[in-house]
C-alpha positions as CSV (number, residue, x, y, z in Angstrom):
1,M,-47.3,-4.1,-5.6
2,G,-50.6,-2.9,-7.0
3,L,-53.0,-5.2,-5.4
4,I,-55.0,-3.3,-2.9
5,H,-57.9,-4.4,-0.7
6,V,-59.9,-1.2,-0.4
7,N,-63.5,-1.8,-1.4
8,R,-65.6,0.5,-3.6
9,S,-67.7,1.7,-0.7
10,Q,-64.6,2.9,1.2
11,L,-62.9,4.7,-1.7
12,T,-65.1,6.9,-3.8
13,R,-64.0,8.4,-7.0
14,R,-63.7,11.7,-5.4
15,R,-61.6,10.3,-2.5
16,F,-59.4,8.5,-5.1
17,F,-58.7,11.7,-6.9
18,Q,-57.8,13.4,-3.6
19,L,-55.3,10.7,-2.7
20,S,-53.9,10.7,-6.2
21,G,-53.0,14.4,-6.1
22,M,-49.5,13.0,-6.9
23,S,-50.9,12.1,-10.2
24,G,-50.8,15.7,-11.5
25,M,-53.2,16.4,-14.3
26,S,-55.7,13.8,-13.2
27,L,-56.4,15.8,-9.9
28,L,-57.0,18.9,-12.0
29,L,-59.6,17.2,-14.1
30,G,-60.9,14.6,-11.8
31,G,-61.4,17.0,-8.9
32,C,-64.1,18.9,-10.7
33,G,-66.6,16.1,-10.1
34,T,-69.4,16.3,-7.6
35,P,-71.0,13.4,-5.7
36,V,-74.3,13.9,-7.5
37,F,-72.7,13.7,-10.9
38,E,-69.6,11.7,-10.1
39,D,-70.4,8.7,-12.3
40,L,-71.3,11.1,-15.2
41,V,-68.2,13.2,-14.6
42,G,-66.1,10.1,-14.5
43,T,-67.4,8.9,-17.8
44,V,-66.9,12.2,-19.5
45,S,-63.5,13.1,-17.9
46,Q,-61.8,9.8,-18.1
47,P,-61.1,9.9,-21.9
48,L,-60.0,13.6,-21.5
49,N,-57.7,12.7,-18.6
50,Q,-56.2,9.8,-20.5
51,S,-55.6,12.1,-23.6
52,L,-54.0,14.9,-21.6
53,E,-51.9,12.6,-19.4
54,T,-50.7,10.8,-22.5
55,L,-49.9,14.2,-24.1
56,I,-47.8,15.4,-21.1
57,F,-46.1,12.1,-20.5
58,N,-42.5,12.0,-21.7
59,P,-41.7,8.4,-22.4
60,Q,-37.9,8.9,-22.2
61,K,-37.8,11.3,-19.1
62,L,-36.2,9.5,-16.2
63,T,-37.6,9.8,-12.7
64,P,-35.0,10.8,-10.1
65,E,-33.8,7.8,-8.0
66,F,-32.7,7.5,-4.4
67,S,-29.5,6.4,-2.7
68,P,-29.1,3.0,-1.0
69,D,-29.3,4.5,2.4
70,E,-32.8,5.9,1.7
71,I,-34.3,2.4,1.2
72,Q,-37.3,1.8,3.5
73,P,-37.4,-2.0,3.9
74,A,-40.3,-1.9,6.3
75,A,-42.5,0.7,4.5
76,L,-43.6,-1.5,1.6
77,I,-47.0,-2.9,2.8
78,V,-48.0,-6.2,1.4
79,N,-51.5,-6.3,0.2
80,T,-53.3,-9.1,-1.6
81,F,-56.0,-9.2,-4.2
82,R,-57.4,-12.6,-3.4
83,S,-54.6,-14.8,-2.1
84,T,-51.0,-15.5,-2.8
85,P,-50.7,-18.0,-5.7
86,I,-48.5,-21.1,-5.5
87,I,-46.0,-20.9,-8.3
88,D,-43.4,-23.6,-9.2
89,V,-40.6,-21.4,-10.4
90,D,-39.0,-24.4,-12.3
91,K,-42.2,-24.7,-14.3
92,Y,-42.9,-21.0,-14.6
93,R,-43.2,-19.5,-18.0
94,L,-43.8,-16.0,-19.1
95,I,-46.0,-15.9,-22.2
96,V,-45.8,-12.9,-24.5
97,D,-48.4,-12.9,-27.3
98,G,-50.9,-10.8,-29.2
99,E,-50.1,-8.6,-32.1
100,V,-46.4,-9.7,-32.3
101,N,-44.3,-11.3,-34.9
102,Q,-42.4,-13.6,-32.4
103,P,-44.5,-14.9,-29.6
104,L,-42.4,-15.8,-26.5
105,N,-42.5,-18.5,-23.8
106,L,-39.7,-17.7,-21.5
107,S,-38.4,-19.5,-18.4
108,M,-37.0,-17.5,-15.5
109,A,-33.5,-18.7,-16.4
110,E,-34.0,-17.1,-19.8
111,I,-35.3,-14.0,-18.4
112,Q,-32.4,-13.7,-15.9
113,N,-30.0,-14.0,-18.7
114,L,-31.1,-10.7,-20.1
115,P,-29.3,-7.5,-18.9
116,L,-30.2,-6.8,-15.2
117,K,-31.4,-3.3,-14.4
118,S,-31.5,-2.1,-10.8
119,M,-33.2,1.1,-9.6
120,I,-34.1,2.7,-6.3
121,I,-37.5,4.4,-6.6
122,R,-40.5,5.5,-4.6
123,H,-43.4,3.1,-4.8
124,V,-46.7,5.1,-4.4
125,C,-50.0,3.3,-3.4
126,V,-53.3,4.9,-4.0
127,E,-54.2,4.1,-0.3
128,G,-52.0,7.0,0.7
129,W,-48.7,5.4,1.6
130,A,-45.3,5.2,-0.1
131,A,-42.1,3.3,0.3
132,I,-38.6,3.7,-1.2
133,V,-37.6,0.3,-2.7
134,Q,-34.8,-1.1,-4.8
135,W,-36.1,-3.3,-7.6
136,G,-33.9,-5.4,-10.0
137,G,-35.0,-7.2,-13.1
138,V,-35.2,-6.8,-16.8
139,Q,-36.6,-3.8,-18.6
140,L,-40.0,-4.6,-20.0
141,R,-38.9,-3.0,-23.2
142,E,-36.3,-5.7,-23.7
143,I,-39.0,-8.4,-23.5
144,I,-41.2,-6.5,-25.9
145,A,-38.4,-6.0,-28.4
146,L,-37.8,-9.7,-28.3
147,A,-41.5,-10.3,-29.2
148,Q,-41.2,-8.0,-32.2
149,P,-44.5,-6.1,-31.8
150,K,-46.4,-5.0,-34.9
151,A,-46.3,-1.3,-35.7
152,N,-49.9,-0.7,-34.7
153,V,-49.5,-2.0,-31.1
154,K,-50.7,0.6,-28.5
155,Y,-51.3,-1.4,-25.4
156,A,-49.9,-4.0,-23.1
157,Y,-52.2,-6.3,-21.1
158,F,-50.8,-8.1,-18.0
159,K,-52.3,-11.3,-16.6
160,S,-51.3,-12.5,-13.2
161,A,-51.4,-15.9,-11.7
162,D,-53.9,-15.0,-9.1
163,G,-56.4,-13.7,-11.7
164,Y,-55.5,-10.0,-11.4
165,Y,-55.4,-8.1,-14.7
166,E,-54.1,-4.8,-15.8
167,S,-53.4,-2.8,-19.0
168,W,-50.9,-0.1,-19.8
169,D,-50.3,2.3,-22.7
170,I,-47.3,1.1,-24.8
171,A,-45.2,4.2,-24.2
172,S,-45.3,3.7,-20.4
173,S,-44.6,0.0,-20.9
174,L,-41.4,1.0,-23.0
175,H,-40.2,3.5,-20.4
176,P,-36.6,2.8,-19.4
177,Q,-37.6,2.5,-15.7
178,T,-40.4,0.1,-16.2
179,L,-39.1,-3.3,-15.1
180,L,-40.2,-6.9,-14.8
181,A,-38.6,-7.3,-11.4
182,Y,-37.3,-10.4,-9.7
183,Q,-35.3,-8.8,-6.9
184,K,-36.2,-6.5,-4.1
185,N,-33.6,-4.6,-2.1
186,G,-30.8,-6.7,-3.5
187,E,-32.4,-10.1,-2.6
188,P,-34.6,-12.5,-4.6
189,L,-38.1,-11.2,-4.8
190,P,-40.3,-12.7,-2.0
191,I,-43.5,-14.5,-3.1
192,D,-45.7,-12.0,-1.2
193,N,-44.1,-9.1,-3.2
194,G,-44.9,-10.8,-6.6
195,A,-42.3,-13.5,-7.2
196,P,-41.2,-14.8,-9.6
197,L,-42.0,-11.7,-11.7
198,R,-43.7,-8.4,-11.1
199,L,-44.1,-5.0,-12.7
200,A,-42.1,-2.1,-11.0
201,S,-42.0,1.5,-12.2
202,P,-41.9,5.0,-10.7
203,I,-44.3,6.4,-13.3
204,K,-47.5,4.6,-12.3
205,L,-49.5,4.2,-9.1
206,G,-49.1,0.9,-7.3
207,Y,-52.3,-0.8,-8.5
208,K,-50.8,-0.7,-12.0
209,Q,-47.9,-2.7,-10.9
210,S,-49.1,-6.2,-11.2
211,K,-47.5,-9.1,-9.1
212,W,-47.1,-12.6,-10.3
213,V,-47.2,-11.7,-14.0
214,V,-47.6,-14.8,-16.3
215,Q,-48.8,-13.3,-19.6
216,I,-48.3,-10.1,-21.5
217,T,-50.5,-9.6,-24.6
218,L,-49.7,-6.7,-26.9
219,A,-52.7,-5.2,-28.7
220,S,-53.7,-2.2,-31.0
221,Q,-57.1,-1.8,-29.2
222,L,-57.9,-1.2,-25.5
223,S,-60.3,-3.8,-24.2
224,I,-63.4,-3.0,-22.3
225,F,-61.7,-4.9,-19.5
226,K,-59.0,-2.4,-18.7
227,G,-57.9,-3.6,-15.3
228,Y,-59.4,-5.0,-12.1
229,W,-59.6,-1.7,-10.2
230,E,-60.1,0.4,-13.4
231,D,-63.2,-1.6,-14.2
232,Q,-64.6,-0.5,-10.9
233,G,-64.0,3.2,-11.6
234,Y,-60.4,3.9,-10.8
235,E,-58.4,6.0,-13.2
236,W,-56.8,3.9,-16.1
237,F,-53.6,6.0,-16.9
238,A,-52.7,6.5,-13.1
239,G,-49.5,8.3,-14.0
240,L,-47.2,9.9,-11.5
């Protein structure tokens, strides 16, 4: 659940980096800003943060998981970006397009026929809270492989039914623990948590984990529209 409702006036860039201390290198570089120069520092440091975080990110390293008795059912806070969309699951389709050789148009039944992956991970929100959650779904890498991406693909864009948008680097998208989830804590994913399909991963902050995903576009270039919150100054890589 990456849809947060903190407005820009409540969460300055400096406060963001303080909260995202879990984000490792981003704190080291982002924390050097001052209020007077925060916009300038953000502009200058963002590409450097992204380059260093990409450099230290190990796309195959697994994040340790938790045991079933550590799940925190009440700790996952439901936030909304605008409002919860109304989605007819029987008519729902996941579109995968962009720089691919095999564009996809998948129903939920087709997605659920792919191998199910379950994991118990900590979901970390930039607002300062966290929750241990069991997610079940299909590895995003399975979907991307079906689409046969072209060799120059570097980014994945995610469009949600409520208008939210996000973008990830392709290495994080292909991480073994990055899922398109349709289960939460062993039950069908509730609509408020992003049903029928949402991103779930232990390697990104919550606002990167789009709910109600309806389209994935693979691309070789990063658009100027990087993500709803990123376009308001939040860090783009947002790795944990």
